[in-house]
MDTraj code that builds the backbone (N, CA, C; nanometers):
import mdtraj as md
import numpy as np

residues = "MET SER GLN SER GLN ARG SER ASP SER SER TYR GLU GLU PRO PHE PRO SER PRO VAL ALA SER ASN ASP GLN GLY ALA ALA THR MET LEU LEU MET VAL GLY LEU PRO GLY ALA GLY LYS THR THR ARG ALA LYS GLU LEU ALA ALA THR HIS HIS ALA LEU LEU LEU THR PRO ASP GLU TRP MET ILE PRO LEU PHE GLY GLU SER MET ALA ASP GLY LYS ARG PHE VAL LEU GLU GLY ARG LEU ILE SER VAL ALA LEU GLN ALA LEU ARG LEU GLY THR SER VAL VAL LEU ASP TYR GLY LEU TRP GLY ARG ASP GLU ARG SER ALA LEU ARG TRP LEU ALA ARG SER ALA GLY SER ALA CYS ARG VAL VAL TYR LEU PRO VAL ASP ARG ASP VAL GLN LEU ALA ARG ILE ALA TYR ARG GLN GLU ASN ALA PRO ALA GLN THR PHE PRO MET SER GLU ALA ASP LEU ASP GLN TRP ARG SER GLN PHE GLU ALA PRO ASP ALA ALA GLU PHE ARG GLY GLY GLU ILE PRO ALA PRO PRO ALA GLY TRP PRO GLY TRP PRO GLN TRP ALA VAL ASP HIS TRP PRO SER LEU ASP VAL PRO ARG ASP LEU SER ASN SER SER GLU THR LEU GLN ALA THR LEU ALA TRP PRO SER GLY SER MET".split()
xyz = np.array([
    [-0.8180, -0.1806, -0.3659],
    [-0.8450, -0.0268, -0.3820],
    [-0.8724, 0.0304, -0.2502],
    [-0.7830, 0.1602, -0.2216],
    [-0.8093, 0.2068, -0.1037],
    [-0.8615, 0.3587, -0.1266],
    [-0.9563, 0.4339, -0.0483],
    [-1.0116, 0.5517, -0.0469],
    [-0.9507, 0.6492, -0.0963],
    [-0.8235, 0.6761, -0.0062],
    [-0.7610, 0.8275, -0.0440],
    [-0.6815, 0.7852, -0.2046],
    [-0.5918, 0.7364, -0.1987],
    [-0.4900, 0.6802, -0.2798],
    [-0.3620, 0.7943, -0.2459],
    [1.5207, -0.0707, -0.0708],
    [1.5181, 0.0133, -0.0726],
    [1.5327, -0.0696, 0.0771],
    [1.5161, -0.0541, 0.0992],
    [1.5062, 0.0994, 0.0797],
    [1.3635, 0.1184, 0.0234],
    [1.3117, 0.2106, -0.0221],
    [1.1892, 0.2620, -0.0221],
    [1.1092, 0.2881, -0.1588],
    [1.1594, 0.2010, -0.2668],
    [1.0568, 0.2501, -0.3711],
    [1.1080, 0.1876, -0.5087],
    [0.9820, 0.1576, -0.6121],
    [1.0037, 0.1089, -0.7416],
    [0.8965, 0.1572, -0.8386],
    [0.9256, 0.1941, -0.9449],
    [0.8317, 0.2547, -1.0485],
    [0.8136, 0.1485, -1.1568],
    [0.7101, 0.0983, -1.1531],
    [0.7134, -0.0357, -1.2367],
    [0.7293, -0.0084, -1.3995],
    [0.6617, 0.1078, -1.4509],
    [0.6863, 0.1458, -1.5693],
    [0.7258, 0.2765, -1.6152],
    [0.8152, 0.3185, -1.6869],
    [0.8940, 0.2094, -1.7729],
    [1.0421, 0.1814, -1.7258],
    [1.0861, 0.1985, -1.5972],
    [1.1997, 0.1822, -1.5373],
    [1.1797, 0.0881, -1.4102],
    [1.1846, -0.0268, -1.4467],
    [1.1596, -0.1177, -1.3209],
    [1.2974, -0.1146, -1.2500],
    [1.2801, -0.1312, -1.0899],
    [1.3983, -0.1501, -1.0109],
    [1.3973, -0.2823, -0.9771],
    [1.5036, -0.3387, -0.9132],
    [1.5332, -0.4630, -0.8294],
    [1.4546, -0.4515, -0.7251],
    [1.3999, -0.5887, -0.6793],
    [1.3564, -0.5930, -0.5394],
    [1.4430, -0.6574, -0.4684],
    [1.4844, -0.6323, -0.3414],
    [1.5900, -0.7011, -0.2619],
    [1.5058, -0.8495, -0.1981],
    [1.5824, -0.8998, -0.1955],
    [1.5199, -1.0444, -0.1558],
    [1.5716, -1.0795, -0.0143],
    [1.4899, -1.1650, 0.0549],
    [1.5025, -1.1736, 0.1677],
    [1.6581, -1.1959, 0.2093],
    [1.7085, -1.2912, 0.1329],
    [1.8562, -1.3533, 0.1391],
    [1.9705, -1.2118, 0.1501],
    [1.9186, -1.0909, 0.0845],
    [1.9954, -0.9930, 0.0691],
    [1.9979, -0.8672, 0.1749],
    [1.9144, -0.8942, 0.2889],
    [1.8798, -0.7797, 0.4001],
    [1.7645, -0.8244, 0.4668],
    [1.6960, -0.7228, 0.4821],
    [1.5919, -0.6911, 0.6070],
    [1.4687, -0.7456, 0.4832],
    [1.3574, -0.7736, 0.5811],
    [1.2212, -0.7879, 0.4902],
    [1.1901, -0.6775, 0.4509],
    [1.1005, -0.6939, 0.3307],
    [1.0750, -0.5403, 0.2656],
    [0.9230, -0.5546, 0.2709],
    [0.8557, -0.4424, 0.2797],
    [0.7056, -0.4285, 0.2428],
    [0.6991, -0.3614, 0.1199],
    [0.6093, -0.4012, 0.0217],
    [0.6205, -0.3636, -0.1283],
    [0.4459, -0.3104, -0.1371],
    [0.4538, -0.1618, -0.1662],
    [0.3228, -0.1066, -0.1537],
    [0.2797, -0.1087, -0.3083],
    [0.1559, -0.1702, -0.3460],
    [0.1180, -0.1735, -0.4927],
    [0.0509, -0.0491, -0.5023],
    [0.0595, 0.0213, -0.5847],
    [-0.0055, 0.1635, -0.5847],
    [-0.0383, 0.1840, -0.7380],
    [-0.1906, 0.2163, -0.7569],
    [-0.2459, 0.2259, -0.8781],
    [-0.3878, 0.2372, -0.8731],
    [-0.4427, 0.2751, -1.0014],
    [-0.6246, 0.2553, -0.9881],
    [-0.6458, 0.1368, -1.0740],
    [-0.7939, 0.0918, -1.0381],
    [-0.8390, -0.0264, -1.0851],
    [-0.7822, -0.0427, -1.2397],
    [-0.7759, -0.1742, -1.2830],
    [-0.7360, -0.1939, -1.4171],
    [-0.6029, -0.1618, -1.4521],
    [-0.4949, -0.1173, -1.3459],
    [-0.3552, -0.0832, -1.3625],
    [-0.2752, -0.2238, -1.3941],
    [-0.3428, -0.3204, -1.3341],
    [-0.2599, -0.4525, -1.3349],
    [-0.1851, -0.4910, -1.1954],
    [-0.2080, -0.3884, -1.1117],
    [-0.1510, -0.4383, -0.9658],
    [-0.1551, -0.5712, -0.9235],
    [-0.2683, -0.6257, -0.8893],
    [-0.2741, -0.7860, -0.8451],
    [-0.1937, -0.8589, -0.9240],
    [-0.2083, -0.8576, -1.0617],
    [-0.1159, -0.9541, -1.1405],
    [0.0404, -0.9369, -1.1088],
    [0.0726, -0.8049, -1.1368],
    [0.2007, -0.7775, -1.0820],
    [0.2581, -0.8241, -0.9062],
    [0.1519, -0.7784, -0.8313],
    [0.1803, -0.8681, -0.6682],
    [0.1793, -0.9769, -0.6814],
    [0.1121, -1.0580, -0.7512],
    [0.1165, -1.1815, -0.7440],
    [0.2833, -1.2496, -0.7997],
    [0.3104, -1.2045, -0.8996],
    [0.4614, -1.2107, -0.9265],
    [0.5556, -1.1629, -0.8684],
    [0.5595, -1.0737, -0.7927],
    [0.6624, -1.0282, -0.6747],
    [0.6632, -1.0994, -0.5817],
    [0.5208, -1.1428, -0.5180],
    [0.5113, -1.2289, -0.3796],
    [0.5672, -1.3627, -0.4459],
    [0.5578, -1.4349, -0.5435],
    [0.6312, -1.5686, -0.5819],
    [0.7733, -1.5589, -0.5723],
    [0.8344, -1.4462, -0.6649],
    [0.9537, -1.4368, -0.6880],
    [1.0491, -1.4196, -0.5399],
    [0.9937, -1.3371, -0.4386],
    [1.0363, -1.2917, -0.3503],
    [1.0069, -1.3440, -0.2385],
    [0.9119, -1.4610, -0.2410],
    [0.8715, -1.5501, -0.1308],
    [0.7866, -1.4722, -0.0337],
    [0.7172, -1.3565, -0.0660],
    [0.6485, -1.2695, 0.0487],
    [0.5154, -1.3149, 0.0421],
    [0.4516, -1.2689, 0.1523],
    [0.3262, -1.2555, 0.1801],
    [0.2287, -1.1960, 0.1202],
    [0.1291, -1.2142, 0.0348],
    [0.0498, -1.1078, -0.0412],
    [-0.0856, -1.0945, 0.0340],
    [-0.1136, -0.9670, 0.0239],
    [-0.2255, -0.9347, 0.1091],
    [-0.3259, -0.8457, 0.0306],
    [-0.4131, -0.8724, -0.0239],
    [-0.5285, -0.8278, -0.1233],
    [-0.6507, -0.8049, -0.0528],
    [-0.6817, -0.6995, -0.0133],
    [-0.8265, -0.6885, 0.0308],
    [-0.9346, -0.7122, -0.0366],
    [-0.9406, -0.7103, -0.1773],
    [-1.0559, -0.7455, -0.2444],
    [-1.0818, -0.9152, -0.2389],
    [-0.9630, -0.9607, -0.2298],
    [-0.9746, -1.0958, -0.2014],
    [-1.0590, -1.1570, -0.0795],
    [-1.1021, -1.0439, 0.0274],
    [-1.1637, -1.0603, 0.1380],
    [-1.2908, -1.0131, 0.1196],
    [-1.2966, -0.8639, 0.0578],
    [-1.4031, -0.7967, 0.0648],
    [-1.5140, -0.8559, -0.0253],
    [-1.4877, -0.9413, -0.1447],
    [-1.5901, -0.9820, -0.2175],
    [-1.6420, -1.1121, -0.1533],
    [-1.5779, -1.1966, -0.0976],
    [-1.6713, -1.3082, -0.0415],
    [-1.7289, -1.2786, 0.0853],
    [-1.6708, -1.1739, 0.1584],
    [-1.6987, -1.1503, 0.3064],
    [-1.8646, -1.0396, 0.2661],
    [-1.8590, -0.9401, 0.1860],
    [-1.9415, -0.8546, 0.1876],
    [-2.0048, -0.8195, 0.0650],
    [-1.9273, -0.8638, -0.0334],
    [-1.9924, -0.8479, -0.1995],
    [-2.0001, -0.7077, -0.2653],
    [-1.8960, -0.6308, -0.1846],
    [-1.8729, -0.4849, -0.2493],
    [-1.7506, -0.4280, -0.1744],
    [-1.7080, -0.3246, -0.2494],
    [-1.5834, -0.2676, -0.2219],
    [-1.5653, -0.2063, -0.0561],
    [-1.6538, -0.1466, -0.0513],
    [-1.6433, -0.0473, 0.0872],
    [-1.7158, -0.0838, 0.1991],
    [-1.8376, -0.1533, 0.1577],
    [-1.9108, -0.1984, 0.2831],
    [-1.9224, -0.1004, 0.4029],
    [-1.9680, -0.0029, 0.3794],
    [-2.0221, 0.1067, 0.4928],
    [-1.8800, 0.0963, 0.5893],
    [-1.7651, 0.1416, 0.5191],
    [-1.6479, 0.1274, 0.6111],
    [-1.5605, 0.0378, 0.6496],
    [-1.6266, -0.1040, 0.5976],
    [-1.5984, -0.2168, 0.6615],
    [-1.4762, -0.2510, 0.5771],
    [-1.4230, -0.1943, 0.4614],
    [-1.2804, -0.2178, 0.4083],
    [-1.1814, -0.1673, 0.4981],
    [-1.1847, -0.0448, 0.5512],
    [-1.0772, 0.0142, 0.6178],
    [-1.0470, -0.0757, 0.7643],
    [-1.1577, -0.1418, 0.8287],
    [-1.1455, -0.2182, 0.9251],
    [-1.0527, -0.3494, 0.8859],
    [-1.1044, -0.3862, 0.7771],
    [-1.0123, -0.4915, 0.7142],
    [-0.8717, -0.4818, 0.6895],
    [-0.8504, -0.3740, 0.6235],
    [-0.7116, -0.3219, 0.5619],
    [-0.6534, -0.2912, 0.7223],
    [-0.7019, -0.2521, 0.8254],
    [-0.6173, -0.2505, 0.9166],
    [-0.5838, -0.3541, 0.9845],
    [-0.6398, -0.4760, 0.9770],
    [-0.6333, -0.6059, 1.0300],
    [-0.5114, -0.6259, 0.9426],
    [-0.5360, -0.6627, 0.8260],
    [-0.4172, -0.7027, 0.7400],
    [-0.2960, -0.6220, 0.7460],
    [-0.2723, -0.4985, 0.7887],
    [-0.1466, -0.4296, 0.7732],
    [-0.0858, -0.4816, 0.9156],
    [-0.2013, -0.5060, 1.0129],
    [-0.1410, -0.5691, 1.1297],
    [-0.0463, -0.6777, 1.1152],
    [-0.1130, -0.7807, 1.0508],
    [-0.0612, -0.9043, 1.0018],
    [0.0749, -0.8738, 0.9237],
    [0.0634, -0.7935, 0.8239],
    [0.1917, -0.7558, 0.7672],
    [0.3076, -0.7160, 0.8698],
    [0.2732, -0.6326, 0.9517],
    [0.3769, -0.5846, 1.0319],
    [0.4467, -0.6947, 1.1242],
    [0.3750, -0.8022, 1.1570],
    [0.4122, -0.9341, 1.2421],
    [0.4874, -0.9784, 1.1388],
    [0.4600, -0.9897, 1.0449],
    [0.5254, -1.0832, 0.9071],
    [0.6701, -1.0249, 0.8914],
    [0.6934, -0.8962, 0.8838],
    [0.8073, -0.8143, 0.8670],
    [0.8896, -0.8480, 0.9992],
    [0.8345, -0.8322, 1.1092],
    [0.9294, -0.8694, 1.2210],
    [0.9748, -0.9826, 1.2255],
    [0.8997, -1.0827, 1.1983],
    [1.0066, -1.2298, 1.1615],
    [1.0301, -1.2495, 1.0646],
    [1.0970, -1.1279, 0.9532],
    [1.1834, -1.1319, 0.8526],
    [1.1016, -1.1864, 0.7409],
    [0.9649, -1.1995, 0.7038],
    [0.9281, -1.2161, 0.5999],
    [0.8655, -1.0937, 0.5240],
    [0.9093, -1.0980, 0.4033],
    [0.8491, -0.9678, 0.3411],
    [0.7139, -0.9931, 0.2749],
    [0.6475, -0.8811, 0.2512],
    [0.4935, -0.8697, 0.2434],
    [0.4503, -0.7898, 0.1178],
    [0.3740, -0.8102, 0.0493],
    [0.3179, -0.7399, -0.0617],
    [0.1839, -0.6994, -0.0171],
    [0.1712, -0.5663, -0.0081],
    [0.0245, -0.5008, 0.0126],
    [-0.0605, -0.4426, -0.1011],
    [-0.1302, -0.5241, -0.1527],
    [-0.2207, -0.4942, -0.2786],
    [-0.3173, -0.3959, -0.2497],
    [-0.3074, -0.3025, -0.2235],
    [-0.4231, -0.1975, -0.1572],
    [-0.4535, -0.0892, -0.2747],
    [-0.3759, -0.0541, -0.3786],
    [-0.4013, 0.0528, -0.4565],
    [-0.3348, 0.2108, -0.4052],
    [-0.3727, 0.2191, -0.2792],
    [-0.2854, 0.3359, -0.2173],
    [-0.2831, 0.4635, -0.3079],
    [-0.4325, 0.5150, -0.3091],
    [-0.4364, 0.6272, -0.4013],
    [-0.3851, 0.7792, -0.3262],
    [-0.3892, 0.7691, -0.1992],
    [-0.3186, 0.9080, -0.1426],
    [-0.1990, 0.9000, -0.0854],
    [-0.1136, 0.9945, -0.1171],
    [0.0225, 1.0056, -0.0424],
    [0.0182, 0.9809, 0.1137],
    [-0.0761, 1.0281, 0.1715],
    [-0.0919, 1.0117, 0.3295],
    [-0.0730, 0.8648, 0.3743],
    [-0.1659, 0.7840, 0.2764],
    [-0.1816, 0.6351, 0.3282],
    [-0.0410, 0.5801, 0.3045],
    [0.0476, 0.6167, 0.1875],
    [0.1460, 0.5621, 0.1688],
    [0.2701, 0.5937, 0.2739],
    [0.2740, 0.7307, 0.3257],
    [0.3738, 0.7744, 0.4069],
    [0.3538, 0.7084, 0.5405],
    [0.2052, 0.6891, 0.5752],
    [0.1609, 0.6242, 0.7371],
    [0.2672, 0.4813, 0.6861],
    [0.2208, 0.4010, 0.5801],
    [0.2830, 0.2896, 0.5842],
    [0.4374, 0.2584, 0.5702],
    [0.4799, 0.3444, 0.4932],
    [0.6267, 0.3509, 0.5224],
    [0.7038, 0.3910, 0.6550],
    [0.6140, 0.4912, 0.7416],
    [0.6582, 0.5048, 0.8486],
    [0.6406, 0.3758, 0.9466],
    [0.5406, 0.2832, 0.9351],
    [0.5299, 0.1445, 0.9907],
    [0.6178, 0.0432, 0.9677],
    [0.6542, 0.0504, 0.8260],
    [0.7475, -0.0399, 0.7778],
    [0.8801, -0.0283, 0.8786],
    [0.9159, 0.1026, 0.8594],
    [1.0676, 0.1289, 0.9298],
    [1.0296, 0.1101, 1.0701],
    [0.9429, 0.1253, 1.1295],
    [0.9298, 0.1031, 1.2904],
    [0.9431, -0.0473, 1.3092],
    [0.8894, -0.1205, 1.2127],
    [0.9316, -0.2753, 1.2125],
    [1.0581, -0.3068, 1.2051],
    [1.1601, -0.1969, 1.1557],
    [1.2966, -0.2376, 1.1131],
    [1.2797, -0.3082, 0.9671],
    [1.2337, -0.2734, 0.9000],
    [1.1929, -0.2861, 0.7743],
    [1.2184, -0.2028, 0.6412],
    [1.2522, -0.2698, 0.5415],
    [1.2613, -0.1649, 0.4184],
    [1.1080, -0.1529, 0.3437],
    [1.0998, -0.0479, 0.2740],
    [0.9479, -0.0338, 0.2036],
    [0.9799, 0.0379, 0.0713],
    [0.9217, -0.0240, -0.0059],
    [0.9090, -0.0115, -0.1457],
    [0.7923, 0.0429, -0.2049],
    [0.7826, 0.1511, -0.2742],
    [0.6666, 0.2118, -0.3612],
    [0.6564, 0.1504, -0.4895],
    [0.5559, 0.0584, -0.5413],
    [0.5597, -0.0083, -0.6667],
    [0.4581, 0.0210, -0.7555],
    [0.4649, 0.1171, -0.8439],
    [0.3618, 0.2269, -0.8953],
    [0.3216, 0.1454, -1.0482],
    [0.2018, 0.1288, -1.0729],
    [0.1677, 0.0929, -1.2308],
    [0.0543, 0.2097, -1.2584],
    [0.0891, 0.2782, -1.3430],
    [0.0110, 0.3882, -1.4313],
    [-0.0717, 0.3146, -1.5373],
    [-0.1814, 0.3856, -1.5652],
    [-0.2610, 0.3040, -1.6650],
    [-0.3251, 0.4110, -1.7463],
    [-0.3227, 0.4227, -1.9019],
    [-0.4027, 0.4958, -1.9522],
    [-0.5381, 0.4603, -1.9485],
    [-0.6177, 0.5737, -1.9622],
    [-0.7715, 0.5869, -1.9357],
    [-0.8321, 0.4660, -2.0330],
    [-0.7906, 0.4798, -2.1669],
    [-0.8407, 0.3963, -2.2701],
    [-0.8295, 0.2366, -2.2276],
    [-0.7008, 0.2285, -2.2113],
    [-0.6468, 0.0846, -2.1556],
    [-0.7470, 0.0503, -2.0352],
    [-0.7455, 0.1269, -1.9166],
    [-0.8137, 0.1209, -1.8032],
    [-0.9690, 0.0700, -1.8420],
    [-1.0227, 0.1425, -1.9106],
    [-1.1601, 0.1103, -1.9683],
    [-1.1559, -0.0224, -2.0168],
    [-1.0885, -0.0660, -2.1111],
    [-1.0842, -0.1962, -2.1522],
    [-1.0617, -0.2958, -2.0785],
    [-0.9772, -0.3002, -1.9641],
    [-0.9672, -0.3734, -1.8981],
    [-1.0659, -0.4082, -1.8062],
    [-1.1354, -0.2899, -1.7378],
    [-1.2456, -0.2974, -1.6412],
    [-1.3499, -0.3671, -1.7226],
    [-1.3902, -0.3561, -1.8351],
    [-1.4986, -0.3762, -1.9325],
    [-1.4788, -0.5569, -1.9412],
    [-1.3641, -0.5926, -1.9605],
    [-1.3153, -0.7298, -1.9874],
    [-1.3403, -0.8077, -1.8666],
    [-1.2911, -0.7536, -1.7619],
    [-1.3021, -0.7982, -1.6281],
    [-1.4321, -0.8080, -1.6037],
    [-1.5287, -0.7331, -1.6010],
    [-1.6901, -0.7354, -1.5360],
    [-1.7463, -0.8454, -1.6528],
    [-1.7164, -0.8577, -1.8013],
    [-1.7745, -0.9439, -1.8635],
    [-1.7466, -1.1026, -1.8306],
    [-1.6251, -1.1214, -1.7970],
    [-1.5524, -1.2650, -1.7930],
    [-1.5412, -1.2910, -1.6547],
    [-1.5528, -1.1915, -1.5724],
    [-1.5300, -1.2746, -1.4088],
    [-1.5879, -1.1603, -1.3161],
    [-1.7388, -1.1593, -1.3621],
    [-1.7740, -1.0474, -1.2857],
    [-1.7838, -1.0848, -1.1044],
    [-1.7524, -1.2231, -1.0785],
    [-1.7739, -1.2453, -0.9134],
    [-1.6574, -1.2015, -0.8759],
    [-1.5466, -1.1582, -0.9465],
    [-1.3844, -1.1246, -0.9012],
    [-1.3921, -0.9681, -0.9270],
    [-1.4756, -0.9101, -0.9239],
    [-1.4934, -0.7612, -0.9234],
    [-1.5968, -0.7048, -0.8648],
    [-1.5834, -0.5595, -0.8992],
    [-1.7039, -0.4885, -0.8326],
    [-1.7680, -0.3785, -0.9511],
    [-1.8722, -0.3780, -0.9518],
    [-1.9351, -0.2595, -1.0509],
    [-1.8683, -0.1344, -1.0488],
    [-1.8408, -0.0827, -1.1697],
    [-1.7649, 0.0551, -1.1866],
    [-1.8037, 0.1202, -1.3171],
    [-1.8681, 0.2423, -1.3221],
    [-1.8861, 0.3099, -1.4397],
    [-1.7799, 0.3768, -1.4658],
    [-1.8041, 0.4373, -1.5886],
    [-1.6819, 0.5347, -1.6443],
    [-1.6868, 0.6499, -1.5580],
    [-1.8027, 0.7094, -1.5269],
    [-1.7953, 0.8246, -1.4579],
    [-1.7354, 0.7935, -1.3023],
    [-1.7313, 0.6833, -1.2570],
    [-1.6703, 0.6234, -1.1279],
    [-1.5313, 0.6308, -1.1549],
    [-1.4540, 0.5601, -1.2632],
    [-1.3356, 0.5642, -1.2994],
    [-1.2928, 0.7003, -1.3341],
    [-1.3438, 0.7966, -1.3892],
    [-1.2801, 0.9413, -1.4017],
    [-1.2491, 1.0138, -1.2652],
    [-1.3857, 0.9894, -1.1948],
    [-1.3817, 1.0536, -1.0506],
    [-1.2506, 1.0164, -0.9631],
    [-1.2206, 0.8813, -0.9679],
    [-1.0951, 0.8246, -0.9056],
    [-1.0068, 0.8653, -0.9714],
    [-0.9737, 0.9113, -1.1205],
    [-0.8555, 0.9389, -1.1497],
    [-0.8262, 1.0634, -1.0920],
    [-0.9343, 1.1353, -1.0793],
    [-0.9093, 1.2907, -1.0341],
    [-0.8556, 1.2868, -0.9163],
    [-0.9102, 1.1927, -0.8059],
    [-0.8820, 1.1956, -0.6946],
    [-0.7152, 1.1071, -0.6626],
    [-0.6662, 1.0414, -0.7439],
    [-0.5255, 0.9772, -0.7198],
    [-0.4433, 1.0841, -0.7271],
    [-0.3517, 1.0198, -0.6414],
    [-0.2131, 1.1159, -0.6056],
    [-0.1008, 1.0316, -0.6259],
    [-0.0310, 1.0513, -0.7635],
    [0.0664, 0.9499, -0.8018],
    [0.2081, 0.9748, -0.7130],
    [0.2746, 0.8682, -0.7033],
    [0.3709, 0.8915, -0.6206],
    [0.4933, 0.9903, -0.6734],
    [0.5579, 1.0685, -0.5894],
    [0.6330, 1.1674, -0.6128],
    [0.7837, 1.0993, -0.6347],
    [0.9214, 1.1703, -0.6678],
    [1.0293, 1.1303, -0.6585],
    [1.0978, 1.0990, -0.5077],
    [1.0344, 1.1649, -0.4127],
    [1.1060, 1.1567, -0.2986],
    [1.0612, 1.0091, -0.2525],
    [0.9391, 0.9609, -0.2797],
    [0.8917, 0.8278, -0.2327],
    [0.9336, 0.7011, -0.3101],
    [0.9723, 0.7472, -0.4607],
    [1.0507, 0.6420, -0.5403],
    [1.1754, 0.6362, -0.4754],
    [1.2748, 0.7244, -0.4270],
    [1.4133, 0.7202, -0.3742],
    [1.4021, 0.6627, -0.2404],
    [1.2745, 0.6841, -0.1830],
    [1.2786, 0.6579, -0.0537],
    [1.3430, 0.7547, 0.0578],
    [1.2808, 0.8508, 0.0198],
    [1.3333, 1.0041, 0.1121],
    [1.2793, 1.0186, 0.2111],
    [1.3036, 1.1149, 0.2958],
    [1.2551, 1.1498, 0.4315],
    [1.1019, 1.1359, 0.4203],
    [1.0470, 1.0794, 0.5139],
    [0.9077, 1.0761, 0.5117],
    [0.8377, 1.2212, 0.5626],
    [0.7205, 1.2697, 0.5192],
    [0.6859, 1.4094, 0.5140],
    [0.6033, 1.4090, 0.6795],
    [0.6017, 1.5177, 0.7383],
    [0.5128, 1.4853, 0.8407],
    [0.3717, 1.4580, 0.8246],
    [0.2915, 1.4195, 0.9249],
    [0.1317, 1.3662, 0.8845],
    [0.0788, 1.5200, 0.8942],
    [-0.0388, 1.5025, 0.8571],
    [-0.1387, 1.6385, 0.8267],
    [-0.1541, 1.6955, 0.9537],
    [-0.1794, 1.8422, 0.9275],
    [-0.2056, 1.9328, 1.0388],
    [-0.3032, 1.8795, 1.1493],
    [-0.2842, 1.8434, 1.2639],
    [-0.3438, 1.8071, 1.3829],
    [-0.3443, 1.6608, 1.4269],
    [-0.2367, 1.6077, 1.3705],
    [-0.1728, 1.4769, 1.3847],
    [-0.0559, 1.5087, 1.4646],
    [-0.0269, 1.4052, 1.5746],
    [0.1009, 1.4164, 1.6514],
    [0.1988, 1.3031, 1.5825],
    [0.1511, 1.2221, 1.5157],
    [0.2352, 1.1186, 1.4303],
    [0.1815, 1.0550, 1.3470],
    [0.2402, 0.9550, 1.2542],
    [0.2015, 0.8680, 1.1663],
    [0.1179, 0.7796, 1.2359],
    [0.1679, 0.7282, 1.3568],
    [0.0882, 0.6152, 1.4134],
    [-0.0425, 0.6429, 1.4483],
    [-0.0844, 0.7814, 1.4999],
    [-0.2288, 0.8188, 1.5411],
    [-0.3092, 0.8317, 1.4243],
    [-0.2327, 0.8859, 1.3150],
    [-0.3186, 0.9119, 1.1818],
    [-0.3659, 0.7683, 1.1149],
    [-0.2771, 0.6668, 1.1340],
    [-0.3056, 0.5499, 1.0709],
    [-0.4132, 0.4601, 1.1667],
    [-0.3931, 0.4738, 1.2694],
    [-0.4966, 0.4154, 1.3621],
    [-0.6347, 0.4756, 1.3348],
    [-0.6623, 0.6031, 1.3009],
    [-0.7784, 0.6399, 1.2788],
    [-0.8203, 0.6144, 1.1541],
    [-0.7273, 0.6101, 1.0533],
    [-0.7565, 0.5762, 0.9140],
    [-0.8124, 0.4323, 0.9042],
    [-0.7183, 0.3291, 0.9717],
    [-0.7379, 0.2079, 0.9861],
    [-0.7899, 0.1458, 1.1008],
    [-0.9138, 0.1831, 1.1578],
    [-0.9288, 0.1664, 1.2933],
    [-0.9024, 0.0452, 1.3693],
    [-0.9044, -0.0645, 1.2913],
    [-0.8361, -0.2018, 1.3665],
    [-0.7052, -0.2202, 1.3499],
    [-0.6324, -0.1325, 1.3058],
    [-0.4917, -0.1310, 1.3053],
    [-0.4375, -0.1672, 1.4511],
    [-0.3321, -0.2663, 1.4805],
    [-0.2938, -0.2674, 1.6204],
    [-0.1520, -0.2084, 1.5903],
    [-0.1162, -0.0902, 1.6873],
    [0.0080, -0.0189, 1.6740],
    [0.0487, -0.0202, 1.8276],
    [0.1981, -0.0655, 1.8112],
    [0.2407, -0.0922, 1.9788],
    [0.2122, 0.0152, 2.0218],
    [0.2005, 0.0387, 2.1678],
    [0.1666, 0.1661, 2.2535],
    [0.2852, 0.2131, 2.2419],
    [0.3992, 0.1713, 2.2613],
    [0.5219, 0.2517, 2.2530],
    [0.5497, 0.3298, 2.1330],
    [0.5126, 0.3077, 2.0299],
    [0.4932, 0.3602, 1.8841],
    [0.4251, 0.4712, 1.8912],
    [0.2838, 0.4449, 1.9226],
    [0.1849, 0.5524, 1.9087],
    [0.1950, 0.6699, 1.9867],
    [0.2669, 0.6554, 2.1336],
    [0.2845, 0.7427, 2.2162],
    [0.4274, 0.8409, 2.2414],
    [0.4925, 0.7498, 2.1713],
    [0.6352, 0.8290, 2.1428],
    [0.6679, 0.9163, 2.0463],
    [0.6813, 1.0411, 2.0828],
    [0.7293, 1.1545, 1.9840],
    [0.8689, 1.1133, 1.9677],
    [0.9562, 1.0816, 2.0388],
    [1.1013, 1.0544, 2.0312],
    [1.1331, 0.9609, 1.9149],
    [1.0276, 0.8447, 1.9497],
    [1.0406, 0.7297, 1.8268],
    [1.0225, 0.8061, 1.6888],
    [0.9153, 0.8755, 1.6881],
    [0.8535, 0.9162, 1.5680],
    [0.9726, 1.0081, 1.5208],
    [1.0215, 1.1090, 1.5873],
    [1.1316, 1.1943, 1.5092],
    [1.2734, 1.1076, 1.4866],
    [1.2599, 1.0071, 1.5556],
    [1.4050, 0.9524, 1.5241],
    [1.3843, 0.8445, 1.3703],
    [1.2531, 0.8110, 1.3773],
    [1.2233, 0.6981, 1.2540],
    [1.2107, 0.8118, 1.1503],
    [1.1442, 0.9456, 1.1753],
    [1.1625, 1.0400, 1.0173],
    [1.3082, 1.0614, 0.9800],
    [1.3955, 1.0705, 1.0726],
    [1.5197, 1.1238, 1.0425],
    [1.6051, 1.0189, 1.0061],
    [1.5601, 0.8926, 1.0147],
    [1.6391, 0.7578, 0.9562],
    [1.6896, 0.7763, 0.8188],
    [1.8126, 0.7878, 0.7973],
    [1.8388, 0.8027, 0.6530],
    [1.8095, 0.6688, 0.5823],
    [1.8056, 0.7258, 0.4328],
    [1.7082, 0.6138, 0.3574],
    [1.8454, 0.5044, 0.3188],
    [1.9685, 0.5363, 0.3319],
    [2.0822, 0.4742, 0.3087],
    [2.1028, 0.3464, 0.4272],
    [2.0375, 0.3617, 0.5614],
    [2.0491, 0.2689, 0.6345],
    [1.9602, 0.1546, 0.6284],
    [1.8982, 0.1316, 0.5446],
    [1.8032, 0.0343, 0.5352],
    [1.8657, -0.0823, 0.4324],
])
top = md.Topology()
chain = top.add_chain()
for i, resn in enumerate(residues, 1):
    res = top.add_residue(resn, chain, resSeq=i)
    for name in ("N", "CA", "C"):
        top.add_atom(name, md.element.get_by_symbol(name[0]), res)
traj = md.Trajectory(xyz[None], top)
């Protein structure tokens, strides 16, 4: 679960799209998008098994290491290191499933940029969930597997639903990556600020020409 929330995309419900396997082309970064209780990790495990991809789930690290979701910002440090591992795997030809949640469009845009910089495809895999279903799933998880989850109140879930930015059509079809927020020269700089431990190659973080070339990369070229 992240704080903010192909080719480039897939909407899991109700119109699933096929995921390109490693045998069919470049390695792919799959971005699992959705709120707690949406079924992201279950679906992520299925995708990882089917497509021989590396699965990276921050909660599997945060719970045993810190016993809580954010741990005074340590989550973003952990996520940054896992993204660095993901980029290394992509460059070696191994697909990756990032089971992050990715509530914010800026997070997803930064990761799409980074995947392209590694010469890989990127897909957005979104699992929406109705509020009543979400509440029921969270309650069941907390009752039956408390060591595998975090405390979440109904007020928490409502607040997170209001913060969540659902993927738009451009993200699903792998369209042009938007410019970063005002004040940022490029997505590498934004990403390093958001995920402080992220290892971005110096030539990418310092080169505006590389940034513009990547943003202009037509989606059909992947």
